[in-house]
C-alpha positions in Angstrom: -52.4 54.5 3.1 -54.0 54.3 6.6 -55.3 51.0 8.0 -57.6 50.7 11.0 -57.4 47.3 12.7 -59.3 45.8 15.6 -57.2 43.0 17.2 -59.9 40.5 18.5 -60.2 37.1 20.1 -63.6 35.8 20.9 -65.3 39.2 20.7 -68.5 38.2 18.8 -70.7 40.4 21.0 -68.8 43.5 19.7 -68.8 42.7 16.0 -71.9 44.6 14.9 -70.7 47.7 16.7 -67.2 47.4 15.2 -68.6 47.0 11.7 -70.7 50.1 12.1 -67.7 52.0 13.5 -65.4 50.8 10.7 -68.0 51.9 8.1 -68.2 55.4 9.5 -64.4 55.8 9.8 -63.8 54.8 6.2 -66.8 56.8 5.0 -65.6 60.1 6.5 -62.0 59.4 5.3 -60.2 58.8 8.6 -58.9 55.5 7.2 -58.6 53.9 3.8 -59.3 50.4 5.0 -60.6 48.7 8.2 -60.2 45.1 9.3 -60.8 42.9 12.2 -57.6 41.1 13.1 -58.8 37.8 14.4 -56.4 35.9 16.7 -58.1 32.5 16.2 -61.5 33.1 17.8 -63.7 30.1 18.6 -66.9 31.9 19.2 -67.7 32.8 15.6 -66.2 36.3 15.7 -64.7 36.1 12.2 -67.8 34.6 10.7 -70.0 37.3 12.2 -67.7 40.0 11.0 -68.0 38.8 7.5 -71.7 38.7 7.8 -71.6 42.4 8.8 -69.4 43.3 5.9 -66.2 43.8 8.0 -63.1 42.5 6.4 -61.3 39.9 8.4 -57.5 39.3 8.6 -56.9 35.7 9.8 -54.0 36.1 12.3 -53.1 32.4 12.4 -53.1 32.3 8.6 -50.7 35.2 8.5 -48.3 33.5 11.0 -48.7 30.0 9.5 -49.4 28.7 13.0 -51.5 29.3 16.1 -50.8 32.6 17.8 -49.4 33.2 21.2 -51.5 36.3 21.9 -52.4 39.8 20.8 -48.9 40.9 20.3 -48.1 38.0 18.1 -51.1 38.9 15.8 -50.2 42.6 15.7 -46.5 41.8 14.9 -47.5 39.7 11.9 -50.0 42.3 10.7 -47.4 45.0 10.8 -45.0 42.9 8.8 -47.6 41.9 6.2 -49.4 45.2 5.6 -48.5 47.7 2.9 -50.2 50.5 4.9 -48.0 53.5 5.8 -49.9 54.1 9.0 -51.8 51.6 11.2 -54.3 52.6 13.9 -55.0 49.9 16.4 -58.2 49.9 18.6 -59.0 47.2 21.1 -62.1 45.3 20.0 -63.8 45.4 23.4 -63.4 49.1 23.9 -66.6 51.2 23.8 -67.1 54.9 23.9 -64.7 56.1 21.2 -65.9 58.3 18.3 -64.8 57.9 14.7 -62.8 61.1 15.2 -60.6 59.3 17.6 -58.9 57.5 14.7 -58.1 60.9 13.1 -56.8 62.3 16.3 -54.4 59.4 16.8 -53.1 59.4 13.2 -52.9 63.2 12.9 -50.2 63.2 15.7 -47.9 61.1 13.6 -45.2 63.2 11.8 -41.7 62.9 10.5 -40.4 62.5 14.1 -43.4 60.9 16.0 -43.8 57.3 15.0 -46.0 56.0 17.9 -49.1 57.8 19.3 -50.8 56.5 22.4 -54.4 57.4 23.1 -55.1 58.6 26.7 -58.2 56.7 27.7 -59.7 57.0 31.2 -61.7 53.9 32.0 -65.4 54.4 32.8 -66.4 52.0 35.6 -70.0 51.0 34.7 -70.7 50.0 38.3 -69.8 53.4 39.9 -69.8 55.8 36.9 -66.4 57.0 37.9 -63.5 57.5 35.5 -60.1 55.9 36.4 -56.8 55.0 35.0 -55.8 51.5 34.0 -54.7 49.5 37.1 -51.8 47.6 35.5 -50.6 50.7 33.9 -50.5 52.6 37.2 -49.3 49.8 39.4 -46.8 48.0 37.2 -46.0 49.8 33.9 -45.4 53.3 35.2 -43.2 52.2 38.2 -41.3 49.9 35.8 -40.6 52.8 33.4 -39.4 54.9 36.3 -37.1 52.2 37.6 -35.7 51.7 34.0 -34.9 55.4 33.9 -37.2 55.8 30.9 -38.1 59.3 29.7 -41.5 57.8 29.0 -42.4 57.3 32.7 -44.5 60.4 32.6 -46.9 59.1 30.0 -50.5 59.3 31.3 -51.7 56.0 29.8 -48.6 53.8 29.0 -50.5 50.6 28.3 -53.2 52.1 26.2 -54.1 49.7 23.4 -55.5 52.6 21.3 -52.5 53.6 19.2 -51.3 54.8 15.8 -47.9 53.9 14.3 -45.7 54.6 11.4 -45.5 51.0 10.0 -41.9 51.2 8.7 -40.7 52.4 12.1 -42.1 49.6 14.2 -42.6 46.5 12.0 -39.3 44.9 12.9 -39.3 45.7 16.6 -39.0 42.8 19.1 -42.7 42.9 20.3 -43.9 40.8 23.1 -46.4 38.2 21.8 -49.0 38.7 24.5 -50.2 41.3 27.0 -46.7 42.9 27.1 -47.2 44.2 23.5 -47.8 47.8 24.5 -44.8 48.1 26.9 -42.5 46.3 24.5 -43.5 48.7 21.7 -43.0 51.7 23.9 -39.5 50.6 25.0 -38.6 49.5 21.5 -39.5 52.8 20.0 -37.7 54.7 22.7 -34.5 52.7 22.2 -34.5 53.0 18.4 -36.0 56.4 17.8 -35.8 58.3 21.1 -38.5 59.2 23.6 -39.6 62.2 21.5 -40.8 59.7 18.8 -43.7 58.9 21.2 -46.7 61.2 21.7 -50.0 61.1 23.5 -53.5 62.4 22.5 -56.6 62.7 24.6 -59.4 60.4 23.7 -62.9 59.9 25.2 -63.4 58.0 28.4 -63.9 54.3 27.5 -65.7 51.3 28.9 -64.7 47.7 28.5 -65.0 44.4 30.3 -63.8 44.7 33.9 -61.0 42.1 34.5 -60.9 40.4 37.9 -57.7 40.0 39.9 -56.8 36.6 38.5 -57.0 38.0 34.9 -55.1 41.1 35.8 -52.3 39.1 37.4 -51.7 37.4 34.1 -51.5 40.8 32.4 -49.3 42.2 35.1 -46.9 39.2 34.9 -46.4 39.6 31.2 -45.9 43.4 31.5 -43.4 42.8 34.3 -41.6 40.2 32.2 -41.1 42.8 29.4 -39.7 45.3 32.0 -37.3 42.7 33.5 -36.0 41.8 30.0 -35.5 45.5 29.3 -33.7 46.0 32.6 -31.3 43.1 31.8 -30.7 44.5 28.3 -30.1 48.0 29.6 -28.0 47.0 32.7 -30.4 48.9 34.9 -29.1 49.1 38.5 -30.9 47.6 41.5 -33.3 50.3 42.8 -32.9 51.8 46.2 -35.7 52.2 48.8 -38.0 55.2 48.1 -39.1 55.8 51.6 -38.9 54.6 55.3 -39.6 50.9 55.7 -42.6 50.0 57.9 -41.9 47.6 60.8 
């Protein structure tokens, strides 16, 4: 069985769109079930989802406590679901087609247990398409310094993913913004780098985070990398070029 899940926290403005998207995905057979994974929203997200006919999974109820973040909600969903495959799409992401769910899941096979969607970000202010800032400035250099074979991934922090549930449900996942990097590194350590694949998806648009918000994301991603470095015994990196005076 294939489950489509939208991790969400205070995303009431996107609920109607998500419900329509979920209906189409299930109708055309790209998923057997679609749910909104609510992390404890206070803006009526869960109530609005029910009104639009979108099934809600109550993250805090799954955990039996309040959640620490997206990673916490996803980890509990993976442990609780009986779906063989789970496709995760960020609730605030716009621009994906229903076929994106099939493209992600179709890349799963006996060897590949994690598929990342390559999503270039559409900047609504300029109309240009760019890569994720934290992915380029923090995650990719961290993967390189760790000596990871996944450093060449085009979109390492993409939240649009498909997983083989049994292969990832007991990984040590970061409870917050470090979820994506911790899942990548966990899969690489347990199953090897060739258990990870990427597929091209449409350019996406989502809310543009300011520097203060991005610093929180970057700090949690960096914390995952530092933890991995300590666990792997990664050596102190050397300078990569001449120092400026």
